[in-house]
C-alpha positions in Angstrom: -10.4 7.7 34.2 -9.1 7.5 30.6 -6.7 5.7 28.3 -3.3 6.7 27.1 -1.7 5.5 24.1 2.2 5.3 24.2 4.5 4.9 21.0 7.6 3.2 21.5 8.9 3.8 18.0 8.9 6.8 15.7 8.7 4.5 12.8 5.7 3.1 10.8 3.5 6.2 11.4 1.6 5.8 8.2 0.3 2.3 9.1 0.0 2.5 13.0 -2.5 5.1 13.1 -3.9 6.8 16.1 -6.8 6.8 18.5 -9.3 9.5 19.5 -12.8 10.2 20.8 -15.4 8.9 18.5 -17.5 11.2 16.4 -21.3 11.5 16.3 -21.2 9.8 12.9 -19.0 7.0 14.2 -21.4 6.5 17.2 -24.5 6.3 14.9 -23.1 4.3 12.1 -20.7 2.1 14.0 -20.6 1.7 17.6 -24.2 2.5 18.8 -25.2 -1.1 18.6 -21.8 -2.7 19.7 -21.4 -3.6 23.5 -18.7 -1.9 25.5 -18.8 1.5 23.8 -19.9 4.4 25.9 -20.3 7.7 24.2 -16.9 8.9 25.6 -15.1 5.9 24.2 -11.6 6.2 22.6 -11.4 4.3 19.3 -9.1 3.8 16.4 -9.2 6.7 14.1 -6.8 5.7 11.4 -4.4 3.1 10.3 -4.1 -0.3 12.2 -5.6 1.2 15.2 -8.7 1.6 13.3 -8.4 -1.7 11.2 -7.9 -3.7 14.5 -10.3 -1.9 16.7 -12.4 -5.0 17.4 -9.3 -6.7 18.8 -7.8 -3.8 20.6 -10.7 -2.2 22.3 -11.3 -3.4 26.0 -14.3 -2.9 28.2 -14.7 -0.3 30.9 -14.9 -1.2 34.6 -16.9 0.7 37.2 -14.9 1.5 40.4 -16.2 3.4 43.4 -13.7 5.6 45.3 -14.4 6.4 49.0 -13.0 9.8 50.0 -13.0 12.1 53.0 -14.2 15.7 52.9 -10.8 16.9 52.0 -10.7 14.5 49.1 -8.4 12.0 50.6 -8.8 8.3 49.4 -9.6 6.0 52.0 -11.2 3.1 50.2 -12.1 1.9 46.8 -14.1 -1.2 45.2 -15.4 -2.3 42.0 -19.1 -2.0 41.7 -20.9 -5.4 41.3 -23.5 -6.2 38.8 -27.0 -7.6 39.3 -25.4 -11.2 39.7 -22.9 -9.9 42.2 -19.7 -10.0 40.0 -17.4 -7.1 40.2 -17.4 -5.0 37.1 -13.7 -4.8 36.6 -12.2 -3.5 33.4 -11.5 -6.0 30.5 -8.3 -5.6 28.8 -8.3 -5.5 24.9 -6.3 -8.1 23.1 -2.7 -7.8 22.1 -2.3 -7.4 18.3 1.2 -8.5 17.0 1.9 -7.3 13.5 4.1 -9.1 10.9 6.3 -5.9 10.5 9.8 -6.5 11.1 10.9 -3.3 12.9 14.6 -3.7 11.8 13.4 -3.8 8.1 11.1 -0.9 8.6 13.7 1.1 10.4 16.2 0.5 7.6 13.7 1.4 4.9 12.7 4.6 6.3 16.3 5.6 7.2 17.7 4.8 3.8 14.8 6.7 2.0 15.5 9.8 4.2 19.2 9.7 3.3 18.5 9.1 -0.3 15.9 11.9 -0.7 18.1 14.4 1.3 20.9 13.6 -1.0 18.8 13.9 -4.1 17.3 17.3 -3.0 20.7 18.7 -2.0 22.1 17.8 -5.5 19.7 20.3 -7.0 20.9 23.2 -4.9 23.6 25.8 -5.4 23.7 25.3 -9.0 25.5 27.7 -11.4 23.5 29.8 -13.7 22.4 27.6 -16.7 23.4 24.4 -15.0 20.8 21.5 -15.6 19.4 20.1 -12.3 20.4 16.5 -11.7 18.0 13.6 -12.4 16.0 12.9 -9.3 16.7 16.2 -7.7 13.0 17.2 -7.9 11.7 13.9 -6.3 8.9 14.5 -3.9 8.8 11.1 -2.0 8.7 7.3 -2.3 7.8 4.1 -0.8 9.4 0.8 0.3 7.2 -2.5 0.5 8.6 -5.8 1.7 6.4 -8.9 1.8 7.0 -12.4 2.8 6.1 -14.2 -0.5 5.2 -17.4 1.1 2.5 -15.9 3.4 1.6 -12.5 2.1 2.7 -10.9 5.5 4.1 -7.5 5.2 7.6 -7.1 6.7 7.9 -3.4 6.0 5.6 -0.7 4.5 7.3 2.6 4.5 6.3 6.0 3.0 8.5 9.0 2.8 8.4 11.7 4.0 6.8 10.7 7.3 6.1 12.1 10.7 6.1 11.4 14.5 2.9 9.8 15.8 3.7 10.9 19.4 3.3 14.5 18.4 0.8 14.1 15.4 -2.0 16.1 17.2 0.3 19.0 18.0 1.9 18.9 14.7 -1.2 18.3 12.5 -1.7 21.7 11.1 1.8 22.2 10.4 2.0 18.8 8.7 -0.8 19.8 6.3 1.3 22.8 5.2 4.6 21.0 4.8 6.2 20.4 1.3 5.9 16.9 -0.2 2.7 15.9 1.9 4.1 13.8 4.9 0.7 12.5 5.8 0.3 10.9 2.3 1.0 7.1 2.4 2.5 6.6 -0.8 2.9 2.7 -0.3 -0.8 2.1 -0.4 -2.3 5.3 -1.8 0.0 6.6 -4.7 -0.1 5.1 -8.1 2.8 5.0 -10.6 3.3 3.6 -14.2 5.0 0.2 -13.4 7.4 0.6 -16.4 9.6 -2.5 -17.2 8.3 -4.4 -14.2 5.2 -5.0 -16.2 7.2 -7.1 -18.8 7.1 -10.2 -16.8 3.4 -10.3 -17.1 3.9 -9.8 -20.8 6.2 -12.7 -21.1 3.7 -15.0 -19.5 0.8 -13.7 -21.7 3.0 -14.1 -24.8 4.0 -17.7 -24.0 0.6 -18.9 -22.6 -1.2 -17.6 -25.8 1.6 -19.0 -28.1 2.4 -15.6 -29.7 6.0 -16.4 -28.9 7.9 -19.3 -27.2 10.8 -19.3 -24.7 13.3 -19.7 -27.1 11.9 -17.9 -30.2 13.9 -14.8 -30.9 12.9 -11.3 -32.3 15.4 -9.0 -33.9 15.8 -5.6 -32.3 15.7 -3.0 -35.0 16.0 -0.1 -32.8 12.7 1.6 -33.8 9.4 -0.1 -34.0 8.0 1.2 -37.4 4.9 -1.0 -38.2 2.6 2.2 -37.7 4.9 4.8 -39.0 2.5 5.6 -41.9 0.0 6.6 -39.1 2.4 8.8 -37.3 3.5 6.3 -34.5 7.0 5.0 -33.8 8.5 3.7 -30.6 12.3 3.4 -29.9 14.0 0.8 -27.8 15.8 2.5 -24.9 19.3 1.4 -25.9 18.7 2.7 -29.3 17.5 6.2 -28.0 20.6 6.3 -25.8 23.2 5.0 -28.1 21.9 3.9 -31.5 22.8 0.3 -30.6 20.5 -2.7 -30.7 20.0 -6.0 -28.7 20.1 -7.9 -31.9 18.3 -11.2 -32.0 16.8 -11.7 -28.5 14.6 -14.3 -26.9 12.2 -14.0 -23.9 14.7 -14.6 -21.2 17.2 -12.3 -22.7 14.5 -9.6 -23.4 13.7 -9.6 -19.7 17.5 -9.5 -18.6 18.1 -6.5 -21.0 14.7 -4.9 -20.7 14.5 -4.8 -24.5 11.5 -2.5 -25.4 11.5 -3.5 -29.2 11.0 -7.1 -28.2 7.8 -6.2 -26.0 6.5 -3.8 -28.6 6.5 -6.8 -31.0 5.0 -9.2 -28.6 2.4 -6.6 -27.4 1.3 -5.8 -30.9 0.5 -9.5 -31.7 -1.4 -10.1 -28.3 -5.0 -10.1 -27.9 -5.6 -7.2 -25.5 -8.0 -9.3 -23.5 -5.3 -12.0 -22.8 -2.9 -9.2 -21.8 -5.3 -7.8 -19.4 -6.4 -11.3 -17.9 -2.7 -12.2 -17.2 -2.1 -8.8 -15.5 -5.2 -9.1 -13.5 -4.5 -12.5 -12.4 -1.3 -11.6 -11.1 -2.8 -8.8 -9.0 -2.2 -5.7 -11.0 -5.1 -3.2 -10.8 -6.7 -5.5 -8.0 -7.0 -5.1 -4.3 -4.4 -6.8 -2.3 -6.5 -7.5 0.7 -4.5 -5.4 3.0 -6.2 -4.1 6.2 -5.9 -0.4 5.2 -7.4 1.7 2.6 -5.7 1.2 -0.6 -5.9 2.5 -4.2 -6.7 -0.1 -6.7 -4.8 1.4 -9.7 -5.7 0.9 -13.3 -4.8 -1.6 -16.0 -4.4 -0.4 -19.6 -7.3 -1.7 -21.7 -10.0 -0.3 -23.9 -12.7 -0.3 -21.1 -10.6 1.6 -18.7 -9.2 4.2 -21.2 -12.8 4.9 -22.0 -13.9 5.2 -18.5 -11.0 7.5 -17.8 -12.2 9.9 -20.4 -15.6 9.8 -18.9 -17.2 8.0 -21.9 -16.0 10.4 -24.5 -15.4 8.1 -27.4 -13.0 10.3 -29.3 -10.5 10.7 -26.4 -11.4 7.3 -25.1 -10.7 5.4 -28.4 -8.2 2.5 -28.0 -5.3 2.4 -30.5 -2.5 0.0 -31.6 -0.2 2.6 -30.0 -2.0 2.2 -26.7 -1.4 -1.4 -26.7 2.2 -1.3 -27.7 3.0 1.3 -24.9 1.1 -0.7 -22.4 3.2 -3.7 -23.2 6.2 -1.8 -21.5 4.2 -0.8 -18.6 3.1 2.6 -19.8 0.0 4.0 -21.6 -2.5 4.4 -18.7 -1.1 1.4 -16.5 -0.8 2.8 -12.9 -0.4 0.8 -9.8 0.4 1.2 -6.1 3.9 0.0 -4.7 2.0 -2.6 -2.6 0.4 -4.0 -5.6 3.6 -4.4 -7.5 4.9 -6.1 -4.3 2.1 -8.5 -4.4 2.5 -9.0 -8.3 6.2 -10.0 -8.0 5.4 -12.3 -5.0 2.7 -14.0 -7.1 5.5 -14.4 -9.8 7.9 -16.0 -7.4 5.1 -18.4 -6.1 4.5 -19.4 -9.8 1.2 -17.8 -9.9 0.0 -18.3 -6.3 -1.3 -14.9 -4.9 -1.7 -14.4 -1.1 -3.8 -11.8 0.4 -1.6 -9.0 1.8 -1.8 -8.7 5.5 -0.2 -6.8 8.6 -1.4 -9.3 11.0 0.8 -11.9 12.7 -1.4 -13.1 15.6 -3.9 -11.9 18.2 -3.3 -12.6 21.8 -5.6 -12.6 24.7 -4.0 -10.9 27.7 -6.0 -12.3 30.6 -8.7 -14.7 29.7 -10.1 -16.0 32.9 -13.5 -17.2 34.1 -14.4 -13.9 35.6 -13.6 -12.2 32.2 -15.7 -14.9 30.3 -18.5 -14.2 32.7 -18.4 -10.5 32.0 -18.2 -11.0 28.4 -21.1 -13.3 28.4 -23.2 -10.8 30.4 -22.2 -7.9 28.1 -23.2 -9.8 25.0 -26.5 -10.8 26.3 
C-alpha cells in the first residue's frame, strides 16, 4: 500500500519537484498537527509538489483483505469508522499549472541547442586562437509570463535533468559540470544591464530631470568626474569612436545610449531612482510559489550592507550612481524578476503577483467524501 508518482514529461524538472517520505523535522514542524498525515506519508519535497502539497495530498483509507492460509485473496472490504461509514481513500485535488508545455518544451530545447553550439565553438582551437564569445557559458534561463495575469507560461533553466530518474542520478548530478540542479530562473542573479534603462527613463521624466523630447548630446566619454579619476564610455564610442549625437529619451532607449543615461543618472536623486526600480519589482519578491532570490538594487544602503558595514568599502560615490543608471554597479536580479518588471512596464505600472497556478480541481467531491473530511477535521 503506497503511492507512485509518474512523470509524463521530461521537461520542467526544476519547477515540478518530487515527493518522498517525510523527515523527522517535517513531521514535528509541519505535519504533526495536520489531519491525514501518518508517519509514513509521502509528501512534496521540492518544487510545486511541495508548494501545492495542501491541494495534492489525499487521505489514506483502511482496507481489510481476507486471505486463505496460502495467501490467496478471497474477500476484501473497507473498515468502517465509529459512525458506520467505510474508510475509503480520499483522493487529493488536481492542480492545473499555467505552464504551456509547448512553450516550455521550445524554451528547453532551444537552450540546449544554443549552449551545445556555444561550447563546441570553443573546442579544437588552434594554438593562440582566441575563444569565441559565449563559448564558456555555463547555463541560462527562459521565463515567459502572461503580462495580464502574472501566470507563468514557461520557466526553464539549463542545464536540466530527468525527474523520473532523479533519485538514481542524484549523486551523479551533484558532480556534473554547470550545476544541473541549480534553478537559474529563480535562484541566479545577474546584472540587468540595459534592461534597467526603461526604469531610468520613468524616473528621469517623473522627477523632471528630463522630458520625453529633450535631447542630450552624446560626447562619447562622460568626463564630468575625470579629475577624480572616473570616466565612462558610451558603448558605440568604445567600439567605433562614433556617437549617437543629439538624442532624446525614446531614441536613447532605441539605441541603448549609455552616455544619455550617465547624464540622467548623475542628475537624479538616488532615492527617486531606487523608488521607481522598487515599484516596478526590481529587487523585490515576485510572489511566485517557489523559493526565489530577491536580488539587490544599487543604492547607498545596499552597498554598505554588501560590505558588512565597512564604511570605507561601502561608501557610495557618484561613479556608483552613474554605473547603476545603465544596470551595472551592484544591481543584480533574477530572470523571473526581470520578466515581472517588463510585464509591469507593459501594463503601464500595474504589477501582478507571479504564479504557476491556473486552477485546482476536485476529483470526486461527493457526500461520502464530505462526511469523511468532516470527521477527519473534528
